[in-house]
ZAPA-845831 format. One record per residue (C-alpha): residue number from 0; residue in one letter; x, y, z. Coordinates in nm, 2 decimals, decimal comma, padded with zeros to 4 digits, always signed. Last residue first. Example, Ala and Ser with C-alpha at 12.3 -4.5 7.8 and 13.67 -1.06 7.14 Angstrom:
! ZAPA-845831
+------+------+--------+--------+--------+
| resi | resn |     xx |     yy |     zz |
+------+------+--------+--------+--------+
|    1 |    S | +01,37 | -00,11 | +00,71 |
|    0 |    A | +01,23 | -00,45 | +00,78 |
+------+------+--------+--------+--------+
//
This chain:
! ZAPA-845831
+------+------+--------+--------+--------+
| resi | resn |     xx |     yy |     zz |
+------+------+--------+--------+--------+
|  258 |    P | +12,20 | +20,79 | +06,24 |
|  257 |    H | +12,04 | +21,11 | +06,10 |
|  256 |    G | +12,06 | +21,16 | +05,72 |
|  255 |    G | +12,24 | +21,41 | +05,51 |
|  254 |    Q | +12,40 | +21,16 | +05,28 |
|  253 |    S | +12,74 | +21,20 | +05,46 |
|  252 |    I | +12,56 | +21,12 | +05,79 |
|  251 |    I | +12,42 | +20,79 | +05,65 |
|  250 |    W | +12,76 | +20,70 | +05,52 |
|  249 |    S | +12,92 | +20,76 | +05,86 |
|  248 |    N | +12,65 | +20,54 | +06,01 |
|  247 |    F | +12,73 | +20,26 | +05,76 |
|  246 |    T | +13,10 | +20,29 | +05,83 |
|  245 |    S | +13,04 | +20,25 | +06,20 |
|  244 |    A | +12,82 | +19,95 | +06,15 |
|  243 |    S | +13,07 | +19,77 | +05,93 |
|  242 |    V | +13,02 | +19,75 | +05,55 |
|  241 |    V | +12,82 | +19,55 | +05,30 |
|  240 |    Q | +12,83 | +19,75 | +04,97 |
|  239 |    V | +12,59 | +19,66 | +04,70 |
|  238 |    S | +12,65 | +19,81 | +04,35 |
|  237 |    S | +12,37 | +19,87 | +04,11 |
|  236 |    W | +12,23 | +19,69 | +03,80 |
|  235 |    M | +12,00 | +19,78 | +03,51 |
|  234 |    Y | +12,24 | +19,75 | +03,23 |
|  233 |    S | +12,10 | +19,41 | +03,10 |
|  232 |    H | +11,75 | +19,56 | +03,09 |
|  231 |    Y | +11,85 | +19,85 | +02,87 |
|  230 |    L | +11,59 | +19,79 | +02,59 |
|  229 |    G | +11,31 | +19,68 | +02,81 |
|  228 |    C | +11,20 | +19,50 | +03,13 |
|  227 |    L | +11,32 | +19,14 | +03,10 |
|  226 |    E | +11,30 | +19,02 | +03,46 |
|  225 |    V | +11,62 | +18,95 | +03,65 |
|  224 |    C | +11,72 | +19,30 | +03,74 |
|  223 |    R | +12,05 | +19,30 | +03,92 |
|  222 |    V | +12,18 | +19,42 | +04,25 |
|  221 |    S | +12,55 | +19,37 | +04,30 |
|  220 |    Y | +12,81 | +19,26 | +04,56 |
|  219 |    S | +13,10 | +19,43 | +04,73 |
|  218 |    G | +13,23 | +19,30 | +05,07 |
|  217 |    I | +13,17 | +19,25 | +05,44 |
|  216 |    R | +13,03 | +18,91 | +05,51 |
|  215 |    S | +12,72 | +18,82 | +05,72 |
|  214 |    P | +12,44 | +19,02 | +05,56 |
|  213 |    T | +12,13 | +18,93 | +05,75 |
|  212 |    V | +11,81 | +18,86 | +05,55 |
|  211 |    L | +11,46 | +18,92 | +05,67 |
|  210 |    P | +11,21 | +18,78 | +05,43 |
|  209 |    T | +11,12 | +19,01 | +05,14 |
|  208 |    T | +10,83 | +19,25 | +05,14 |
|  207 |    T | +10,64 | +19,30 | +04,81 |
|  206 |    V | +10,48 | +19,64 | +04,74 |
|  205 |    E | +10,23 | +19,66 | +04,45 |
|  204 |    G | +10,16 | +19,94 | +04,20 |
|  203 |    P | +10,40 | +19,81 | +03,94 |
|  202 |    N | +10,54 | +19,47 | +04,05 |
|  201 |    A | +10,91 | +19,43 | +04,15 |
|  200 |    D | +10,95 | +19,05 | +04,15 |
|  199 |    V | +11,16 | +18,89 | +04,42 |
|  198 |    R | +11,51 | +18,73 | +04,45 |
|  197 |    I | +11,72 | +18,76 | +04,76 |
|  196 |    G | +11,98 | +18,49 | +04,85 |
|  195 |    L | +12,23 | +18,75 | +04,99 |
|  194 |    A | +12,50 | +18,69 | +04,73 |
|  193 |    Q | +12,24 | +18,67 | +04,45 |
|  192 |    I | +12,09 | +19,01 | +04,52 |
|  191 |    S | +11,79 | +19,01 | +04,29 |
|  190 |    F | +11,50 | +19,26 | +04,23 |
|  189 |    G | +11,31 | +19,16 | +03,91 |
|  188 |    H | +11,12 | +19,42 | +03,71 |
|  187 |    L | +10,77 | +19,44 | +03,58 |
|  186 |    V | +10,68 | +19,77 | +03,43 |
|  185 |    D | +10,64 | +20,14 | +03,54 |
|  184 |    E | +10,70 | +20,26 | +03,89 |
|  183 |    S | +10,80 | +19,94 | +04,05 |
|  182 |    T | +10,79 | +19,80 | +04,41 |
|  181 |    V | +11,01 | +19,63 | +04,67 |
|  180 |    N | +11,00 | +19,66 | +05,04 |
|  179 |    F | +11,33 | +19,51 | +05,16 |
|  178 |    E | +11,39 | +19,40 | +05,52 |
|  177 |    V | +11,74 | +19,38 | +05,65 |
|  176 |    P | +11,88 | +19,21 | +05,96 |
|  175 |    R | +12,21 | +19,35 | +06,09 |
|  174 |    N | +12,53 | +19,15 | +06,09 |
|  173 |    V | +12,70 | +19,38 | +05,83 |
|  172 |    P | +12,56 | +19,72 | +05,76 |
|  171 |    L | +12,41 | +19,77 | +05,41 |
|  170 |    E | +12,47 | +20,04 | +05,15 |
|  169 |    L | +12,29 | +20,01 | +04,82 |
|  168 |    V | +12,50 | +20,22 | +04,59 |
|  167 |    Q | +12,41 | +20,45 | +04,30 |
|  166 |    G | +12,09 | +20,45 | +04,09 |
|  165 |    Q | +11,91 | +20,67 | +04,33 |
|  164 |    S | +12,01 | +20,68 | +04,70 |
|  163 |    S | +11,75 | +20,81 | +04,95 |
|  162 |    V | +11,81 | +20,90 | +05,32 |
|  161 |    G | +11,56 | +21,00 | +05,59 |
|  160 |    Y | +11,72 | +20,76 | +05,85 |
|  159 |    Q | +11,44 | +20,52 | +05,93 |
|  158 |    P | +11,29 | +20,57 | +05,59 |
|  157 |    Y | +11,60 | +20,44 | +05,41 |
|  156 |    S | +11,53 | +20,47 | +05,04 |
|  155 |    F | +11,69 | +20,28 | +04,75 |
|  154 |    T | +11,61 | +20,38 | +04,40 |
|  153 |    W | +11,70 | +20,14 | +04,12 |
|  152 |    L | +11,76 | +20,21 | +03,75 |
|  151 |    W | +11,64 | +20,14 | +03,40 |
|  150 |    Q | +11,34 | +20,19 | +03,36 |
|  149 |    Q | +11,20 | +20,20 | +03,71 |
|  148 |    A | +11,25 | +20,00 | +04,02 |
|  147 |    T | +11,18 | +20,12 | +04,37 |
|  146 |    V | +11,34 | +19,96 | +04,67 |
|  145 |    Q | +11,24 | +20,07 | +05,03 |
|  144 |    V | +11,50 | +19,95 | +05,27 |
|  143 |    V | +11,41 | +19,87 | +05,63 |
|  142 |    L | +11,69 | +19,79 | +05,87 |
|  141 |    P | +11,57 | +19,55 | +06,13 |
|  140 |    N | +11,55 | +19,64 | +06,50 |
|  139 |    T | +11,38 | +19,37 | +06,70 |
|  138 |    A | +11,44 | +19,08 | +06,46 |
|  137 |    S | +11,24 | +18,79 | +06,32 |
|  136 |    A | +11,30 | +18,48 | +06,11 |
|  135 |    V | +11,00 | +18,25 | +06,12 |
|  134 |    T | +10,91 | +18,27 | +05,75 |
|  133 |    D | +11,25 | +18,20 | +05,60 |
|  132 |    Q | +11,34 | +17,91 | +05,83 |
|  131 |    Y | +11,00 | +17,75 | +05,77 |
|  130 |    F | +11,05 | +17,77 | +05,39 |
|  129 |    G | +11,39 | +17,59 | +05,43 |
|  128 |    F | +11,23 | +17,32 | +05,64 |
|  127 |    L | +10,94 | +17,28 | +05,39 |
|  126 |    G | +11,19 | +17,24 | +05,11 |
|  125 |    W | +11,39 | +16,97 | +05,28 |
|  124 |    I | +11,07 | +16,78 | +05,38 |
|  123 |    L | +10,95 | +16,80 | +05,02 |
|  122 |    L | +11,29 | +16,69 | +04,89 |
|  121 |    F | +11,29 | +16,39 | +05,12 |
|  120 |    L | +10,94 | +16,29 | +05,01 |
|  119 |    C | +11,04 | +16,32 | +04,65 |
|  118 |    L | +11,35 | +16,10 | +04,71 |
|  117 |    A | +11,14 | +15,84 | +04,89 |
|  116 |    G | +10,89 | +15,83 | +04,61 |
|  115 |    T | +11,17 | +15,78 | +04,36 |
|  114 |    I | +11,30 | +15,48 | +04,56 |
|  113 |    G | +10,96 | +15,33 | +04,62 |
|  112 |    M | +10,84 | +15,37 | +04,26 |
|  111 |    W | +11,16 | +15,21 | +04,12 |
|  110 |    G | +11,14 | +14,93 | +04,38 |
|  109 |    I | +10,78 | +14,86 | +04,31 |
|  108 |    Q | +10,84 | +14,84 | +03,93 |
|  107 |    L | +11,15 | +14,62 | +03,98 |
|  106 |    G | +10,96 | +14,38 | +04,20 |
|  105 |    P | +10,66 | +14,37 | +03,97 |
|  104 |    R | +10,87 | +14,22 | +03,69 |
|  103 |    P | +10,70 | +14,23 | +03,36 |
|  102 |    K | +10,82 | +13,98 | +03,10 |
|  101 |    L | +11,03 | +14,05 | +02,80 |
|  100 |    V | +11,04 | +13,76 | +02,56 |
|   99 |    L | +11,39 | +13,68 | +02,43 |
|   98 |    A | +11,39 | +13,60 | +02,06 |
|   97 |    D | +11,30 | +13,24 | +01,95 |
|   96 |    E | +11,07 | +13,37 | +01,68 |
|   95 |    G | +11,34 | +13,56 | +01,51 |
|   94 |    P | +11,48 | +13,91 | +01,58 |
|   93 |    R | +11,53 | +14,13 | +01,28 |
|   92 |    G | +11,89 | +14,20 | +01,17 |
|   91 |    N | +12,20 | +14,20 | +01,39 |
|   90 |    V | +12,12 | +14,20 | +01,75 |
|   89 |    R | +12,21 | +14,44 | +02,04 |
|   88 |    F | +12,15 | +14,31 | +02,39 |
|   87 |    A | +12,48 | +14,40 | +02,56 |
|   86 |    I | +12,55 | +14,74 | +02,39 |
|   85 |    L | +12,21 | +14,90 | +02,37 |
|   84 |    S | +12,11 | +14,75 | +02,70 |
|   83 |    Y | +12,43 | +14,89 | +02,87 |
|   82 |    V | +12,36 | +15,24 | +02,72 |
|   81 |    L | +12,01 | +15,25 | +02,85 |
|   80 |    F | +12,10 | +15,09 | +03,19 |
|   79 |    V | +12,38 | +15,34 | +03,24 |
|   78 |    F | +12,18 | +15,65 | +03,12 |
|   77 |    V | +11,87 | +15,59 | +03,33 |
|   76 |    F | +12,05 | +15,50 | +03,65 |
|   75 |    L | +12,30 | +15,77 | +03,58 |
|   74 |    A | +12,03 | +16,04 | +03,60 |
|   73 |    V | +11,90 | +15,92 | +03,93 |
|   72 |    P | +12,25 | +15,86 | +04,07 |
|   71 |    V | +12,35 | +16,22 | +03,99 |
|   70 |    S | +12,03 | +16,39 | +04,07 |
|   69 |    L | +12,08 | +16,34 | +04,44 |
|   68 |    I | +12,41 | +16,52 | +04,44 |
|   67 |    T | +12,27 | +16,81 | +04,23 |
|   66 |    L | +11,97 | +16,86 | +04,46 |
|   65 |    M | +12,20 | +16,86 | +04,77 |
|   64 |    E | +12,44 | +17,11 | +04,62 |
|   63 |    M | +12,15 | +17,34 | +04,51 |
|   62 |    T | +12,00 | +17,32 | +04,86 |
|   61 |    S | +12,33 | +17,39 | +05,03 |
|   60 |    N | +12,38 | +17,69 | +04,81 |
|   59 |    D | +12,03 | +17,82 | +04,88 |
|   58 |    T | +12,08 | +17,77 | +05,25 |
|   57 |    A | +12,40 | +17,97 | +05,24 |
|   56 |    D | +12,21 | +18,24 | +05,05 |
|   55 |    L | +11,97 | +18,27 | +05,34 |
|   54 |    G | +12,25 | +18,27 | +05,59 |
|   53 |    S | +12,41 | +18,56 | +05,43 |
|   52 |    A | +12,71 | +18,65 | +05,21 |
|   51 |    A | +12,74 | +18,32 | +05,03 |
|   50 |    V | +13,02 | +18,29 | +04,78 |
|   49 |    P | +12,88 | +18,18 | +04,45 |
|   48 |    L | +12,86 | +17,80 | +04,37 |
|   47 |    V | +13,12 | +17,66 | +04,13 |
|   46 |    F | +13,44 | +17,65 | +04,33 |
|   45 |    P | +13,27 | +17,53 | +04,65 |
|   44 |    S | +13,07 | +17,28 | +04,44 |
|   43 |    T | +13,38 | +17,11 | +04,29 |
|   42 |    V | +13,46 | +16,86 | +04,56 |
|   41 |    I | +13,10 | +16,77 | +04,65 |
|   40 |    V | +12,99 | +16,74 | +04,29 |
|   39 |    A | +13,30 | +16,52 | +04,21 |
|   38 |    V | +13,22 | +16,29 | +04,50 |
|   37 |    M | +12,86 | +16,25 | +04,37 |
|   36 |    G | +12,98 | +16,17 | +04,02 |
|   35 |    I | +13,24 | +15,91 | +04,14 |
|   34 |    V | +12,99 | +15,74 | +04,37 |
|   33 |    S | +12,73 | +15,74 | +04,09 |
|   32 |    L | +12,98 | +15,60 | +03,84 |
|   31 |    V | +13,07 | +15,31 | +04,07 |
|   30 |    V | +12,71 | +15,23 | +04,17 |
|   29 |    W | +12,59 | +15,24 | +03,80 |
|   28 |    I | +12,87 | +15,01 | +03,68 |
|   27 |    I | +12,80 | +14,77 | +03,96 |
|   26 |    I | +12,43 | +14,78 | +03,89 |
|   25 |    A | +12,48 | +14,71 | +03,52 |
|   24 |    R | +12,71 | +14,42 | +03,59 |
|   23 |    R | +12,47 | +14,26 | +03,84 |
|   22 |    L | +12,18 | +14,30 | +03,60 |
|   21 |    H | +12,37 | +14,15 | +03,31 |
|   20 |    N | +12,46 | +13,83 | +03,50 |
|   19 |    P | +12,66 | +13,66 | +03,22 |
|   18 |    E | +12,51 | +13,35 | +03,04 |
|   17 |    K | +12,73 | +13,05 | +03,10 |
|   16 |    R | +12,84 | +12,88 | +02,78 |
|   15 |    V | +12,78 | +12,51 | +02,80 |
|   14 |    P | +13,10 | +12,31 | +02,75 |
|   13 |    A | +13,10 | +12,10 | +02,44 |
|   12 |    A | +13,01 | +11,73 | +02,49 |
|   11 |    S | +13,27 | +11,49 | +02,37 |
|   10 |    G | +13,27 | +11,33 | +02,02 |
|    9 |    T | +13,63 | +11,43 | +01,97 |
|    8 |    N | +13,61 | +11,59 | +01,62 |
|    7 |    E | +13,24 | +11,68 | +01,60 |
|    6 |    N | +13,22 | +11,83 | +01,95 |
|    5 |    I | +12,88 | +11,75 | +02,07 |
|    4 |    N | +12,66 | +12,05 | +02,21 |
|    3 |    D | +12,50 | +12,12 | +01,87 |
|    2 |    D | +12,39 | +11,76 | +01,84 |
|    1 |    A | +12,48 | +11,60 | +01,51 |
|    0 |    M | +12,23 | +11,58 | +01,23 |
+------+------+--------+--------+--------+
//
């Protein structure tokens, strides 16, 4: 029987086919797609994320953007190597006895654990820093708003001014810290102002105080209930008006309060 590497016609040795470096190929594909994906997230995030009307919501947006950017290479690492393996190492029929034997590679395992561990540590530090910003915020003259939820409307009270607004408009002055004291009269509700980065449960019989938040942009926003609370849950929303200090004082007077 002639040697497989000998050309039957010429008798010369056939060139040995060089096995491609599959790991290098997969890594190159992964790096290129990861860079494209991360750049796409950075470019499109200003159009996808809501406009921040406070520093608290700006922190939420930056956190969402950072988590999305970091998730791109992690997800693509799995998808690229999975798809590449399905394409490059596919076989027809059952593998024979001379099939490639997979051997454990401690370096790959240590590298994977090290990279994912570093990502988790970074996210932990990022989260602790954001939590620290929320807890250390303080102000000498914050606006206190008592928020009461009930099926299916909101009541906003301003104890400093003797004013109450039921199911109408939440009026807030720009560039003044606000503290919300949130409760419920009946069932569980969810008090959320996305533009300000506020999201807290309204528990019946309990008062929950939110971190201080400072509206930084004049405009119209909305309060929404984000906990399923009954038949008209989706209609339980109110308008939020962030206005200048003078406009806010005029509104307080028009409601019969004292500025």
